[in-house]
C-alpha positions as CSV (number, residue, x, y, z in Angstrom):
1,M,-3.0,-26.4,-25.1
2,K,-0.6,-23.4,-25.3
3,A,3.1,-23.3,-24.6
4,Q,5.9,-20.7,-24.5
5,Q,8.7,-22.4,-26.4
6,I,12.3,-22.1,-27.5
7,I,12.1,-22.1,-31.3
8,E,15.7,-21.0,-31.8
9,W,18.4,-21.1,-29.1
10,G,18.9,-17.8,-27.5
11,E,15.9,-16.1,-29.3
12,P,12.7,-14.9,-27.5
13,L,10.2,-17.6,-26.6
14,Q,7.2,-17.9,-28.9
15,E,3.7,-19.0,-28.0
16,R,2.6,-22.2,-29.9
17,E,-0.7,-24.0,-29.7
18,Y,-1.1,-27.8,-29.8
19,D,-3.7,-30.5,-29.2
20,T,-3.9,-31.2,-25.5
21,P,-2.2,-34.6,-25.0
22,E,-4.2,-37.6,-23.7
23,P,-2.5,-39.6,-20.9
24,Q,-1.6,-43.2,-21.8
25,G,-0.9,-46.1,-19.5
26,G,0.3,-44.8,-16.1
27,E,0.5,-41.1,-17.2
28,V,-1.2,-38.2,-15.6
29,L,-2.3,-35.0,-17.4
30,I,-1.7,-31.9,-15.3
31,R,-3.4,-28.6,-16.0
32,I,-0.7,-26.2,-14.9
33,T,-1.6,-23.5,-12.5
34,S,2.0,-22.4,-11.5
35,C,5.5,-22.8,-12.8
36,G,8.6,-21.3,-11.2
37,V,11.3,-19.6,-13.3
38,C,14.7,-21.0,-12.5
39,H,18.1,-19.5,-13.2
40,S,19.1,-22.7,-15.0
41,D,16.4,-21.8,-17.5
42,L,18.7,-19.1,-18.8
43,H,21.4,-21.7,-19.7
44,L,18.8,-23.9,-21.3
45,H,17.4,-20.9,-23.3
46,E,21.0,-20.1,-24.4
47,G,21.4,-23.7,-25.6
48,G,24.0,-25.0,-23.3
49,F,26.6,-24.4,-20.6
50,N,29.9,-22.5,-20.5
51,M,32.5,-25.1,-19.5
52,G,35.4,-22.7,-19.5
53,N,38.5,-22.5,-21.6
54,G,36.4,-21.8,-24.7
55,N,34.4,-24.9,-24.4
56,F,30.6,-24.8,-24.6
57,A,28.4,-27.9,-23.9
58,R,25.6,-27.7,-26.4
59,L,22.2,-29.1,-25.7
60,A,21.7,-29.9,-29.4
61,D,24.8,-32.2,-29.2
62,M,23.1,-34.0,-26.3
63,G,20.0,-34.8,-28.3
64,V,17.8,-32.0,-27.1
65,G,15.7,-30.8,-30.0
66,L,13.5,-27.8,-30.8
67,P,10.9,-26.6,-30.2
68,M,11.3,-27.1,-26.5
69,T,9.1,-26.0,-23.5
70,M,11.1,-25.1,-20.4
71,G,9.9,-25.0,-16.9
72,H,10.6,-27.6,-14.2
73,E,9.0,-26.1,-11.0
74,I,5.5,-27.3,-11.9
75,G,2.3,-27.2,-9.9
76,G,-1.1,-28.0,-11.1
77,V,-4.4,-29.9,-11.1
78,V,-5.0,-33.4,-12.3
79,E,-7.2,-33.1,-15.4
80,A,-7.0,-36.7,-16.7
81,V,-5.3,-40.0,-16.0
82,G,-4.2,-43.0,-18.1
83,P,-6.1,-46.3,-17.9
84,D,-3.5,-47.8,-15.5
85,V,-3.6,-45.1,-12.9
86,E,-5.3,-45.7,-9.6
87,G,-5.5,-43.5,-6.4
88,V,-5.1,-40.1,-8.1
89,E,-8.0,-37.8,-7.7
90,I,-9.2,-35.7,-10.7
91,G,-9.2,-32.0,-9.8
92,K,-6.7,-32.3,-7.0
93,S,-3.6,-30.0,-6.9
94,Y,-0.1,-31.4,-6.8
95,V,3.5,-30.4,-7.1
96,V,5.3,-32.4,-9.8
97,Y,8.8,-33.8,-9.2
98,P,10.4,-33.1,-12.6
99,W,13.8,-35.0,-12.3
100,I,12.5,-38.1,-14.1
101,G,14.7,-40.9,-15.5
102,C,14.1,-43.7,-18.0
103,G,12.0,-45.6,-15.5
104,E,13.7,-48.9,-16.3
105,C,17.3,-48.8,-14.9
106,E,18.3,-49.8,-11.3
107,H,18.7,-46.1,-10.4
108,C,15.1,-45.3,-11.3
109,A,13.9,-48.5,-9.5
110,E,15.6,-47.2,-6.3
111,G,14.0,-43.7,-6.7
112,M,17.4,-42.2,-7.7
113,D,16.2,-40.9,-11.1
114,I,18.8,-38.2,-10.8
115,N,21.5,-40.8,-11.3
116,C,19.9,-42.3,-14.4
117,L,22.2,-42.2,-17.4
118,T,19.3,-41.5,-19.8
119,T,17.4,-39.1,-17.6
120,R,14.6,-37.1,-19.2
121,P,13.5,-34.3,-16.8
122,L,10.5,-32.2,-17.4
123,G,11.5,-28.8,-18.8
124,T,15.0,-29.8,-19.7
125,R,14.8,-32.9,-21.8
126,R,11.0,-33.2,-22.3
127,D,8.4,-30.5,-22.5
128,G,7.8,-28.8,-19.1
129,G,5.8,-26.1,-17.4
130,Y,5.9,-23.0,-19.4
131,A,2.6,-24.2,-20.8
132,T,-1.1,-24.8,-19.9
133,H,-0.7,-28.6,-19.6
134,V,2.0,-31.2,-19.1
135,I,2.2,-35.0,-19.0
136,C,3.6,-36.5,-15.8
137,P,4.8,-40.0,-16.6
138,D,3.8,-41.6,-13.3
139,K,1.8,-40.8,-10.2
140,R,4.9,-41.4,-8.0
141,Y,6.2,-38.0,-9.1
142,L,3.2,-36.2,-7.7
143,F,3.4,-34.6,-4.2
144,E,0.6,-33.1,-2.1
145,H,1.3,-29.6,-0.8
146,G,-1.3,-29.3,2.0
147,D,-2.4,-25.8,2.9
148,V,0.6,-24.2,1.2
149,G,-0.5,-22.2,-1.9
150,I,0.6,-23.7,-5.2
151,D,2.4,-20.6,-6.3
152,L,4.9,-21.1,-3.5
153,A,4.7,-24.9,-3.3
154,C,5.7,-25.4,-7.0
155,T,9.1,-23.7,-6.2
156,Y,10.0,-26.6,-3.9
157,A,10.4,-28.9,-6.9
158,C,13.8,-27.2,-7.7
159,S,14.6,-24.2,-5.6
160,G,13.7,-25.9,-2.3
161,L,14.8,-29.4,-3.3
162,T,18.2,-28.2,-4.6
163,A,18.8,-26.2,-1.4
164,Y,17.7,-29.2,0.8
165,S,19.8,-31.7,-1.0
166,A,22.9,-29.4,-0.8
167,L,22.4,-28.8,2.9
168,K,22.2,-32.6,3.6
169,K,25.8,-32.8,2.4
170,H,26.7,-30.8,5.5
171,E,24.2,-32.5,7.9
172,H,27.0,-34.0,10.0
173,L,28.3,-30.6,11.2
174,T,27.7,-29.5,14.8
175,E,26.6,-26.3,16.4
176,K,30.3,-25.4,16.8
177,D,30.7,-25.3,13.0
178,H,29.7,-22.8,10.3
179,V,28.3,-23.2,6.8
180,V,28.8,-20.4,4.3
181,I,26.0,-20.0,1.7
182,V,27.3,-18.1,-1.3
183,G,24.5,-16.5,-3.2
184,A,21.3,-15.3,-1.6
185,G,19.0,-15.6,-4.6
186,G,15.9,-17.8,-4.6
187,V,17.8,-21.1,-4.0
188,G,20.2,-19.6,-1.5
189,L,17.4,-18.0,0.4
190,S,15.6,-21.3,0.5
191,A,18.7,-22.9,2.0
192,V,18.8,-20.3,4.8
193,M,15.2,-21.1,5.7
194,L,15.7,-24.9,5.5
195,A,19.1,-25.1,7.2
196,K,17.8,-25.6,10.8
197,H,16.0,-28.7,9.7
198,V,19.1,-30.3,8.2
199,T,22.3,-29.1,10.0
200,K,23.2,-27.7,13.4
201,A,25.9,-25.5,12.0
202,K,25.6,-21.7,12.0
203,I,24.7,-20.2,8.6
204,I,26.7,-17.3,7.1
205,V,25.5,-15.8,3.8
206,A,27.9,-14.3,1.3
207,D,26.5,-12.0,-1.4
208,T,27.6,-8.9,-3.1
209,D,24.1,-7.4,-3.0
210,P,23.3,-5.5,0.3
211,E,19.6,-6.0,-0.2
212,K,19.9,-9.7,-0.5
213,R,22.2,-9.8,2.5
214,S,19.5,-7.9,4.5
215,V,16.8,-10.4,3.3
216,A,19.0,-13.3,4.4
217,R,19.5,-11.9,7.8
218,Q,15.8,-11.5,8.2
219,A,15.4,-15.1,7.0
220,G,17.6,-16.4,9.9
221,A,21.2,-16.2,8.7
222,H,23.6,-16.0,11.7
223,D,25.7,-13.4,9.8
224,T,26.4,-12.0,6.3
225,I,29.4,-10.8,4.4
226,D,30.1,-9.1,1.1
227,N,32.3,-11.6,-0.8
228,G,33.0,-9.0,-3.4
229,Q,35.1,-6.9,-1.1
230,P,39.0,-7.4,-1.0
231,G,40.1,-9.7,1.7
232,A,36.6,-11.1,2.3
233,A,37.8,-14.7,2.7
234,D,40.3,-13.6,5.3
235,K,37.7,-11.6,7.2
236,L,35.3,-14.5,7.2
237,K,38.0,-16.9,8.5
238,E,38.7,-14.4,11.3
239,M,35.0,-14.3,12.1
240,C,34.9,-18.1,12.4
241,G,38.1,-18.8,14.2
242,G,40.3,-19.9,11.4
243,G,37.9,-21.1,8.7
244,V,34.7,-22.9,8.1
245,R,33.9,-26.6,7.7
246,G,31.3,-26.2,5.0
247,V,30.5,-23.9,2.0
248,I,27.7,-24.2,-0.5
249,D,28.2,-22.2,-3.7
250,F,24.8,-21.5,-5.3
251,V,26.4,-19.3,-7.9
252,G,29.0,-21.4,-9.6
253,R,31.4,-18.9,-11.0
254,P,35.2,-19.2,-10.7
255,E,35.4,-16.3,-8.3
256,T,32.6,-17.6,-6.0
257,A,34.1,-21.2,-5.9
258,A,37.6,-19.8,-5.3
259,F,36.1,-17.7,-2.4
260,G,34.5,-20.8,-1.0
261,L,37.7,-22.8,-1.1
262,D,39.6,-19.9,0.5
263,C,37.2,-19.9,3.4
264,L,37.6,-23.5,4.3
265,A,39.4,-24.8,7.4
266,K,41.2,-28.1,7.4
267,S,38.9,-31.0,6.3
268,G,36.4,-28.6,5.0
269,K,34.0,-29.3,2.1
270,L,32.9,-27.1,-0.8
271,V,29.6,-28.1,-2.3
272,L,29.1,-26.7,-5.8
273,V,25.5,-26.1,-7.0
274,G,25.4,-23.1,-9.2
275,L,25.7,-23.4,-13.0
276,Y,26.9,-20.0,-14.1
277,G,29.9,-21.7,-15.7
278,E,33.5,-21.4,-16.7
279,A,36.4,-23.3,-15.1
280,L,38.1,-23.3,-11.7
281,P,41.9,-23.5,-11.5
282,L,43.0,-25.6,-8.5
283,A,46.3,-25.6,-6.5
284,L,46.4,-29.4,-6.3
285,P,48.8,-29.8,-3.4
286,R,46.5,-27.7,-1.2
287,M,43.7,-30.3,-1.5
288,P,45.5,-33.2,0.2
289,I,47.6,-31.1,2.5
290,F,44.5,-29.5,4.0
291,Q,42.2,-32.5,3.4
292,L,39.7,-30.4,1.5
293,S,37.0,-31.8,-0.7
294,I,34.7,-30.6,-3.5
295,Q,31.4,-32.2,-4.1
296,G,28.8,-31.4,-6.8
297,S,25.1,-31.3,-5.9
298,Y,22.3,-31.5,-8.4
299,V,18.7,-31.0,-7.4
300,G,17.7,-34.0,-5.2
301,S,16.3,-37.5,-5.1
302,L,12.7,-38.6,-4.7
303,Q,13.4,-39.4,-1.0
304,D,14.8,-35.8,-0.6
305,M,11.6,-34.5,-2.2
306,Q,9.4,-36.6,0.2
307,E,11.3,-35.4,3.2
308,L,11.1,-31.8,2.1
309,M,7.4,-31.9,1.3
310,E,6.7,-33.4,4.7
311,L,8.3,-30.3,6.2
312,V,6.4,-28.0,3.9
313,V,3.0,-29.6,4.6
314,A,3.8,-29.5,8.4
315,G,4.3,-25.7,8.1
316,K,8.0,-25.9,9.1
317,V,9.3,-24.1,6.0
318,P,9.0,-20.3,6.0
319,P,7.9,-18.9,2.6
320,I,10.3,-17.3,0.2
321,P,9.2,-14.2,-1.7
322,V,7.2,-15.1,-4.8
323,T,6.2,-12.8,-7.6
324,T,3.6,-14.1,-10.1
325,R,3.5,-13.2,-13.8
326,P,1.1,-14.3,-16.6
327,L,2.6,-17.1,-18.8
328,D,2.8,-14.7,-21.7
329,E,5.4,-12.7,-19.7
330,A,7.9,-15.6,-19.8
331,N,10.4,-13.6,-21.8
332,D,10.2,-10.7,-19.3
333,A,10.7,-13.1,-16.4
334,L,13.9,-14.5,-18.0
335,Q,15.2,-10.9,-18.7
336,A,14.6,-10.0,-15.0
337,L,16.9,-12.9,-14.1
338,V,19.5,-11.7,-16.5
339,D,19.3,-8.2,-15.0
340,G,19.6,-9.6,-11.4
341,A,16.3,-7.9,-10.6
342,V,14.7,-10.9,-8.8
343,S,14.5,-11.4,-5.0
344,G,13.0,-14.8,-4.3
345,R,11.2,-16.6,-7.1
346,Q,9.1,-15.6,-10.1
347,V,6.2,-17.9,-10.9
348,L,4.4,-18.0,-14.3
349,K,0.6,-18.6,-14.3
350,P,-1.2,-19.7,-17.4
C-alpha cells in the first residue's frame, strides 16, 4: 500500500510504501477510493493548535507520533475482513465513520466515541485516508451511501457530520428565529443545505468572500452579510429585529467568534466549531445579564452519522461542490486550503 505521510511537522507530505495490512479479529480492510481534505488537516500538518496568548498545543505532546497519515473523510471498498466479521460484503463501497474511541469505555459502548477520553480517530490519532488502504476497527463504523457517488459521500464523514451536529444544537428554534452561519466554506455550505432538516429557523450566512456568499444564497440561505465590514453585527441585528437566537461559527477566529457574540439577542447561543485558533476575550458580566451561552461542537456521534446518512441515501441532501485530485497531489490540496482557493470540498483519489 502507498500513503502520503507527515514525516516532519509542517514539512511537505512524502509518499511511503508499506505492506498492505491484514485485518484481524473484527477489523475490516478498506481499499480507499476517495478521501476528503479537511481544513483541520492543516492544523494536524502543522503539528498542533494555536491556543492563543503564545500557547501552542502540540500533537507530539499528546502522544501523536510520526510518520502519520492524515485523512478522515474516507470512502472505499471492502477488500478483506477479519475472522470475526460477519455481514460485510467484500467489494461493497462504504463511508467510514472515523471518530473512533477505545472501544471499551462506557462512552464507546453507548456509541459516543467522540466523548472517549482515549479516542483514536482515523487520520488524527491513527493512520487515515491519504493512502490506498486503511483498517477500520469494526463494521459498526461502516455506512452505506446508496446511489450517492463516493466522492461526495465520503465528505459526510466530517464536513456533513460536523455541520449536522452543530445544527442540532439549534434544533429547538422556530420559524420566527434566525441562525447565523459564519463561514461558507465546505462545512458551512453543508450546514446551509442541511439546515431545513434540523431547524425551522431562517439561515443567514456571514462570509467576507462575495463568491461564497453568492454560492450560499444559491444553496438556500435566507440572506447573507459581509461580516468583515464595519458595523456588520449592528446591521445584522437590525435585519433580524434586535438580534438572533443562534450563531454557528465554522471559522473559529477571535474576530468571527466576537462577531457571533455581538449578533446574539437575549438568551442566544453561540456554537463554536472552527479550529483556526487563538483566544477570545469575554466581557463576563454580559454573559449572565443577557443570558448568553457558548457551546463547543466537535464532529458528531454515531447516531448523528446514522441520521445524516439516512437523509443522504434518501436523496434529501443537495450535493456540495466537489473537486477531485490524485492522491499524489495531497500537498497541492493542502496549499489550496491555505490560499483560500477552495469552494466546497477537495477529494483525493488513490
